N, C-alpha and C positions, 0 to 999 in steps of 0.2 A: 387435191385442194387447190383452187386457186384464190389468193389473197389481194384484194385490191386496197390501196390506201388514198385518202383524198377523196374518197368516193362522193362526197357531198359536193365536191367543186364540180367546175364547168367541164375539165378535161375527163378526169379519171370518171366521173360520174357517168359521162356519156359512154365512155369503153364500157361500164359494167351493165349499161344498159343494151349496147351492141353485144356482149359478151353472152347476156342471156337469152339471145337468139340461137345461139352455137351450144349452150350447153346449160344441163339444169340448174335451177338455183341451188339444189344440195351441194353442187360443187364449188360454190362460192362462197367467199368471205368477205365484208367490205369493212375498213377499221376507220373508225372516226373518232376527233377528239370530242364529240358531242353525239352519242350513239343516238340520241333522238331525232338530228338533224337528218339521218338516214333511214329514218321509219319507213318512207317509199320503197326501199330495197328490202325491210323485213317483212312487208306486207304484200311481196313478192316471193318468200321463201327464203330470202338469202341471210344468211347469217351476219349479224354486225357486232361488232366487238370494239370495244374501247381501247385506243392506243394512242400517243401522242411523242413525237419525236423527240419533243421538249422534256418528256419525262420517259426516260430509258428503262425505268422499272415496268414501265407499261406494256412496252414490245413484245417481250418473249410470248406471253400469253396471247397477245394480238395478231402473232405471226404462226403460231402452233401449226403445224400439220401441211405447210406451204411447199407444194409441189413446186409451184411457180408463185413468185412475189412480186408484185408490180408496185413500185414504191415512186410517189407524184414526189416532185422537187418542191421545196420551200418555196412560199410566194413572197414573204414579208422582205422588202429590200433590206429593212432594217436589222434582221434577224442575221446570224452566224451559219449562214447556209449549211455550208459544210460540214460543221460540228453537229449539227442535226443530223444531216444524212449519214455522218459516219455512227451515231447513234442508232440509226435504221438499219444499217448494213452489220453493226457487231449484233446485233439482235438476230438477225438473220443469219448467221453464222452460228451464233448459239444454238438456233432453235434448227439447224441442218436444212434449211431451205434449198430445195433442189435447185432452183434458178431463182436469179433475182433482175428484174427487169425494172428500168430507172426512166423517167422523162426527162431526157435531156435536150440540149438545143444543137440546131445546126451551128458551126463555129465557134464549139467549144473549143479554147484554148486560154493557155495561159497570158497571153499577151494580148487579148481582144480588148478593145477601149469600152466594151460592153461586160458591167460588172457580172452579170450571173452567167456570162459564158466562162470566164474564168473558176466560178464556182462548179460549173457544170463540168469543166475538165478536172478539178481537184477532185469530183466525187467521181468520175471515171477511174481515175487513178486511182481510189480507195476500192473501188471495184476490182479493178485488175488484179491489186494484191491481196484480196480478202479469202479469197481459194475456194470460192463457190461459181458454177457454170453465171454468167452474167451477160445480160443485153443492155445498150444504151441505146434508147430511142431517141435520135438527134431529130426533133420535130422543127420544118422549117418555122421561119418566124411566122406569129398568127396572123393573119390577114383582118382579121376583126380590128387589130390594133389601128390599122392603116389610116382609118377617117379620124381617128384621135390625134395621132403624129403630125398629120399635114393641115389639120386646122378646118375651118368651115370653106371647103373650097367651092361647095356650089353656091355659097354667099359671094365670094369672094373674087372667085375665076382664078384664084391662085394656090398652090401649094408651096407653104413657105418651111423652107428646109435649110437645116445648117450644115448638111453634108449630102454630096451625091453618090450614089452608087447603087450597085445591083442588089434586089432583095428576094428570094424565092418565096414570095407571099402564100403561104398556106392554110387551108382551112383548119381551125382546131377541131371542128366536128369530124374532118378527114383524118387527121392525126387519131383522134379518140377510135373512130371506126378500126384504121388499120392494127392500133394497139389490141384491139380484141380478136382482130384476125390471128395476129402473131400469137396469144395466149389462147387460142381455142385450135390452131392450126396442128401443133405437135410439130411443128417444123420448128428448130431451133436455129438463132441467129446468134453467132456468137462476137461478142465485141459490140463495137458503134456501128448501127446502120443509121443512113440517111433517109427521111421521110419528107419529101419536098413537093410542092407544084412542079410542074416539068417546065416552068420559064421563070426567071429572073431579070424581071424589067428594073430599070433605073427609075427614078420619080420623073425624068422627061417622060418617060414612055407611060407610065402612070397617069402623065397628066393628058397622053394624048388618050388615052384609053376613058380617062374621065370627060375629056371633050365630046368624044364620040357617045358617051351615056347621057350626059346631059343636054347634047346638042348646042353647046355654047364654047367657046374657047376658054381652055383651061393651061395655065402657064407655070410654070415651076419660078420660084421667086429665092434665089441663093439669100442666106443671111448668114454675116459672119457668126459664128459660133457663141462667140462671147456678147454680142447684141442680140442672138437668139436668148441666152440664157437671162441675161439682164428683162428681155420682153416677156420671158415667161415670168419673171418673179415680179414686175409691175404689175400682171396679169391674177395675182395672188398664191403663184404656187412657190412652196416653199425653195430656196435653192438648191438643197439636196435633190430633191424630186428632178428638178429641170437638168441638172447633172447628171443625175440617171439616164434620163430619158435621151439627152446629147449622146451619151454612149453608144445610143443605136444607130444615129445617124453617123457617127464617127466609125464604126464597126463596118457599117454597110460601104462608106467611101472606102475603108480597107479591103474591100473584097471578102468580109468574113460571111457573108450572107449569099453570096453569088452562085454557089453550086447546086447543082441539081441532080436528083437521081430518079429513075423510072420506077422505084420499088413501090413507091407509095400506091402507084397507079396500079401495078401489077397485084399489091396485097388487097385493094379495093376491088378489083375486076371491073375498073371503068375509069374514066379521066378524073383525076381530083377538079375540083372545083376553082376556077381561075379567078382573077383579081377582078375581072370584069363584075362578077356575081357582087362581089363585094362593094364596089362602088355604085352598082346599081341599088343596092339596098340601103345605102348611107344617105 
């Protein structure tokens, strides 16, 4: 049995959609805090189970019988993600899951300026010590967040950034499809694997692609990090949220998102979507 958490979200929901192209619905169970939100999977014959990382008592039954267990990372930046992940991993150990897979992130490191990267690293350490076979899917930075990060570039002709550096912008849809291939293939990957697009353009290079896509000049506008935070707060964003986002740029500047790996394309059997596709659609 393949058990997937977070299937009502965009990432693991898409993974289940692809997984059902490879394995019968009877071999898949999804775990949701609100089972009613997973009705579309139940209608396809997938078993829907209740489970919540914040309610450890709900997890053993949710994970029972898992030959493979795909854990989605906690998405609430205000939550203690590592404690939530610990609850899930301990439940996986308790039920004897055959393998735990975890949606991690490229650049997972204890010294990253990007908070979730530190959480991912700490979670991978928990997996390393748990005694079960495990795989960390270190997905590249999701490309759909790029237009949100750089602002209304089509209107302004600028990408306002408080830090410059290469990022292997990776389509979330590609990462989800690759996870399904890993789950369905029976080929085990031990420890962290990196799933990224084949290139890691700097913001200056992204601006060049944006200019080509739009047919008008687009330039990078460097902004002092504190000034950038102040501008975000003045525009109505809470300061903690602005500083959370600033960590992305600072991590890029320090090269945490610079690496690329051909494995994603190998799993997909095609070239991953390039950043040009994201900009053309934004």
